[in-house]
C-alpha positions as CSV (number, residue, x, y, z in Angstrom):
1,X,-10.3,12.0,17.9
2,X,-6.5,12.4,17.5
3,X,-4.1,9.2,16.7
4,X,-2.6,9.3,20.3
5,X,-5.5,9.1,21.8
6,X,-6.1,5.7,21.1
7,X,-4.8,2.8,18.8
8,X,-5.2,2.9,15.1
9,X,-4.9,-0.3,13.1
10,X,-4.3,0.3,9.1
11,X,-4.3,-2.1,6.5
12,X,-2.5,-2.4,3.3
13,X,-3.7,-5.5,1.0
14,X,-3.2,-5.4,-3.3
15,X,-5.9,-7.9,-4.0
16,X,-5.3,-7.7,-7.4
17,X,-9.4,-7.7,-8.2
18,X,-11.3,-6.9,-5.5
19,X,-14.5,-8.5,-7.2
20,X,-12.4,-12.0,-7.0
21,X,-11.2,-11.3,-3.8
22,X,-14.1,-10.0,-1.8
23,X,-14.7,-12.4,0.6
24,X,-11.1,-12.9,1.7
25,X,-11.5,-9.0,2.4
26,X,-14.7,-9.0,4.2
27,X,-13.4,-12.1,6.3
28,X,-10.2,-10.0,7.3
29,X,-12.0,-7.1,8.2
30,X,-14.4,-9.0,10.4
31,X,-12.0,-11.1,12.4
32,X,-9.1,-8.0,12.6
33,X,-11.6,-4.9,12.8
34,X,-8.5,-2.7,11.3
35,X,-9.7,1.5,11.8
36,X,-8.6,1.3,7.9
37,X,-7.5,-0.7,4.9
38,X,-6.2,0.4,1.8
39,X,-6.8,-1.8,-1.2
40,X,-5.0,-1.6,-4.3
41,X,-5.7,-3.0,-7.9
42,X,-9.2,-3.1,-7.5
43,X,-9.6,-3.3,-11.1
44,X,-13.0,-2.5,-11.0
45,X,-15.4,0.5,-12.5
46,X,-16.9,2.6,-9.7
47,X,-20.4,1.7,-10.7
48,X,-19.4,-1.9,-10.2
49,X,-17.5,-1.3,-6.8
50,X,-18.9,-3.9,-4.2
51,X,-19.5,-0.6,-2.0
52,X,-23.3,-2.4,-0.4
53,X,-20.8,-5.5,1.0
54,X,-18.7,-3.1,2.3
55,X,-21.1,-0.8,3.8
56,X,-22.9,-4.0,5.4
57,X,-19.4,-4.9,7.4
58,X,-19.8,-1.5,8.9
59,X,-16.9,0.4,6.7
60,X,-17.1,3.7,5.0
61,X,-15.4,2.7,1.0
62,X,-13.6,5.4,-0.7
63,X,-12.5,4.3,-4.1
64,X,-12.0,5.2,-8.0
65,X,-11.3,2.3,-10.4
66,X,-11.1,1.3,-14.2
67,X,-11.8,-1.6,-15.9
68,X,-9.6,-4.4,-15.7
69,X,-6.4,-2.9,-14.0
70,X,-5.4,-0.3,-11.3
71,X,-7.5,1.3,-9.0
72,X,-7.6,2.2,-5.2
73,X,-9.6,2.2,-2.7
74,X,-9.6,3.0,1.3
75,X,-12.2,1.6,3.5
76,X,-12.7,3.3,7.3
77,X,-14.8,2.5,10.2
78,X,-15.7,6.3,10.2
79,X,-16.3,8.5,7.5
80,X,-13.2,10.6,6.1
81,X,-13.0,14.4,6.7
82,X,-11.5,14.9,3.9
83,X,-10.3,13.6,0.3
84,X,-8.2,13.8,-2.4
85,X,-7.8,11.4,-5.7
86,X,-4.9,11.6,-7.7
87,X,-1.8,13.7,-7.2
88,X,-3.3,16.7,-6.5
89,X,-6.8,18.6,-6.3
90,X,-8.7,18.4,-8.9
91,X,-8.7,16.6,-12.4
92,X,-6.0,14.2,-13.1
93,X,-5.4,11.0,-14.7
94,X,-3.5,9.6,-12.0
95,X,-6.7,8.9,-9.8
96,X,-7.2,5.4,-10.4
97,X,-3.5,4.9,-8.6
98,X,-3.6,6.8,-5.5
99,X,-6.5,8.7,-2.4
100,X,-5.4,10.6,0.1
101,X,-7.9,9.9,2.9
102,X,-7.8,12.1,6.2
103,X,-8.7,10.0,8.9
104,X,-9.3,11.1,13.0
105,X,-6.8,14.2,11.6
106,X,-4.5,11.9,9.5
107,X,-3.4,11.9,6.0
108,X,-3.4,8.2,4.8
109,X,-2.0,8.2,1.5
110,X,-3.0,5.1,-0.7
111,X,-1.1,4.4,-3.2
112,X,-0.5,1.9,-6.1
113,X,3.4,2.6,-7.8
114,X,3.3,1.5,-11.2
115,X,4.9,-1.6,-11.3
116,X,7.7,-0.9,-14.8
117,X,7.8,-3.6,-16.6
118,X,11.4,-3.6,-17.9
119,X,14.1,-1.3,-17.0
120,X,14.6,-0.3,-20.9
121,X,11.0,0.8,-21.2
122,X,9.2,3.4,-21.4
123,X,7.4,2.2,-18.5
124,X,9.9,2.4,-16.1
125,X,11.0,5.8,-17.1
126,X,7.6,6.6,-16.0
127,X,7.8,4.8,-12.7
128,X,10.8,6.5,-11.9
129,X,9.1,9.5,-12.4
130,X,6.2,8.7,-10.6
131,X,8.0,9.2,-7.4
132,X,9.3,12.3,-8.1
133,X,5.9,13.1,-8.4
134,X,5.1,11.8,-4.9
135,X,7.6,13.2,-3.5
136,X,6.3,16.5,-5.0
137,X,3.2,15.6,-3.7
138,X,4.4,15.2,0.0
139,X,6.1,18.6,0.0
140,X,3.1,20.4,-1.1
141,X,0.4,18.5,0.7
142,X,2.0,17.3,4.0
143,X,4.0,18.0,6.5
144,X,6.5,15.7,8.2
145,X,6.4,17.0,11.4
146,X,2.7,16.0,12.1
147,X,1.4,12.8,11.6
148,X,0.8,11.0,8.1
149,X,0.7,7.2,6.4
150,X,2.1,6.4,3.4
151,X,1.0,2.8,2.5
152,X,0.1,0.5,-0.1
153,X,1.8,-1.7,-3.2
154,X,4.9,0.6,-4.0
155,X,6.6,-2.1,-6.2
156,X,10.1,-1.8,-4.8
157,X,12.1,-4.0,-2.7
158,X,14.2,-1.5,-0.5
159,X,17.4,-3.5,0.2
160,X,18.8,-6.9,-0.7
161,X,17.1,-8.7,2.8
162,X,13.8,-7.5,1.0
163,X,13.9,-10.3,-2.1
164,X,14.7,-13.6,-2.8
165,X,17.7,-14.1,-4.6
166,X,18.4,-10.3,-4.3
167,X,22.2,-11.1,-6.3
168,X,19.7,-12.3,-9.5
169,X,17.4,-9.2,-9.5
170,X,19.3,-6.3,-10.3
171,X,17.9,-6.2,-13.6
172,X,14.3,-6.0,-12.5
173,X,12.1,-2.6,-12.4
174,X,11.4,-3.5,-8.7
175,X,14.7,-3.8,-7.6
176,X,16.8,-2.0,-9.8
177,X,19.0,0.4,-8.4
178,X,17.5,3.3,-9.7
179,X,13.9,2.3,-8.3
180,X,15.4,1.7,-5.1
181,X,17.1,5.3,-5.4
182,X,13.7,7.0,-6.5
183,X,11.4,5.3,-4.1
184,X,14.6,6.0,-1.3
185,X,14.1,9.4,-2.2
186,X,10.4,10.0,-1.6
187,X,10.9,8.3,1.5
188,X,13.7,10.9,2.6
189,X,11.0,13.8,2.1
190,X,10.0,12.7,6.2
191,X,8.6,8.8,6.2
192,X,9.8,6.0,8.5
193,X,9.8,2.2,7.0
194,X,8.1,1.0,10.2
195,X,8.0,-2.9,9.0
196,X,12.1,-2.6,9.1
197,X,12.0,0.4,11.8
198,X,10.4,-2.5,14.5
199,X,12.0,-5.8,12.6
200,X,15.3,-5.2,11.2
201,X,16.7,-8.2,10.5
202,X,13.5,-10.1,9.8
203,X,13.3,-11.9,6.0
204,X,9.8,-11.3,5.4
205,X,8.0,-10.5,2.2
206,X,4.6,-9.5,0.9
207,X,3.8,-10.8,-2.3
208,X,5.1,-14.0,-4.3
209,X,3.7,-14.7,-8.0
210,X,1.5,-17.7,-9.2
211,X,4.5,-19.8,-10.9
212,X,7.3,-22.1,-10.0
213,X,5.3,-22.4,-6.7
214,X,6.9,-19.5,-5.4
215,X,4.9,-19.0,-1.9
216,X,5.8,-22.4,-0.9
217,X,9.5,-21.6,-1.9
218,X,9.4,-18.3,-0.2
219,X,10.4,-16.8,-3.7
220,X,8.9,-13.4,-2.3
221,X,9.5,-9.9,-2.2
222,X,8.8,-7.2,0.2
223,X,6.8,-4.1,-1.9
224,X,4.4,-3.7,0.2
225,X,4.6,-1.0,2.8
226,X,3.4,0.7,5.4
227,X,5.5,4.0,6.0
228,X,4.9,6.9,9.0
229,X,6.6,10.4,9.3
230,X,8.5,10.4,12.6
231,X,5.9,11.4,15.0
232,X,3.8,8.7,14.2
233,X,6.2,5.9,13.5
234,X,7.2,6.4,17.3
235,X,3.9,5.7,18.3
236,X,4.0,2.2,16.5
237,X,4.1,-0.7,18.5
238,X,2.9,-3.4,16.1
239,X,4.2,-3.8,12.4
240,X,3.2,-7.5,10.8
241,X,2.6,-9.4,7.6
242,X,-0.6,-11.8,7.6
243,X,0.3,-14.8,5.9
244,X,-2.5,-16.3,6.0
245,X,-4.7,-14.9,3.5
246,X,-1.9,-15.6,0.7
247,X,-2.2,-19.5,1.5
248,X,-6.4,-19.5,0.9
249,X,-7.9,-20.9,-2.5
250,X,-8.3,-17.8,-4.8
251,X,-6.2,-15.5,-3.3
252,X,-4.4,-12.4,-4.7
253,X,-0.3,-13.3,-4.9
254,X,0.2,-10.6,-2.1
255,X,-0.7,-10.3,1.0
256,X,-1.9,-8.4,4.0
257,X,0.3,-6.3,6.5
258,X,-1.1,-4.6,9.1
259,X,0.6,-1.6,11.8
260,X,-1.2,-0.8,14.9
261,X,-0.3,3.2,16.5
262,X,-1.0,4.2,19.9
């Protein structure tokens, strides 16, 4: 089956601990039935990943994690045809931040980009280098003229519309000009931001911190993204942010974004 023969629904969610948010994930899977759900910041070692609960919900789980932070997982209704952990095949110390699964012939890259901490820090320089590595990864393993998806917590608000009070955020590692430029260079390999394609003028965030009643005041950021190559982006009819999970008790500081491709 190809993505052009039937709809494919893709979701992304920074769970900020899969064990703490498992009920939210399971409820969302049951209600929305996505073909693929990409999770970030699972914060769990592989032997503790709740694979049995995911399997009982009808999903395969492809994951790589570590204790306390990082970790990615891709849940899919069908078993992936191919899996690549990290930024290249074989041993890679970035396995906990990126995984590619091929579903119905479509490579789906699920990534958790480094946040960067402070623009004066080595962690920020590492973040910028990570985007350069991503661009090289796309060039080596994907085809911009074929269907492909890149999704996850990419830790960049691309434009002023994507962050609250942007005039005060220029020194933030998720909005600083160098981070935005590095992100855009990776996107320019051949991806389309499908939410912005379908909603060019909407102010819509995907992340609100736990302080200052940020969610209630809509002090947010659009840093979780679903991007697709043009041939697939042209088949996207819906791209939405589900606000309901962020309002739940015991929630993540992110919420779920999803898109449907025909």
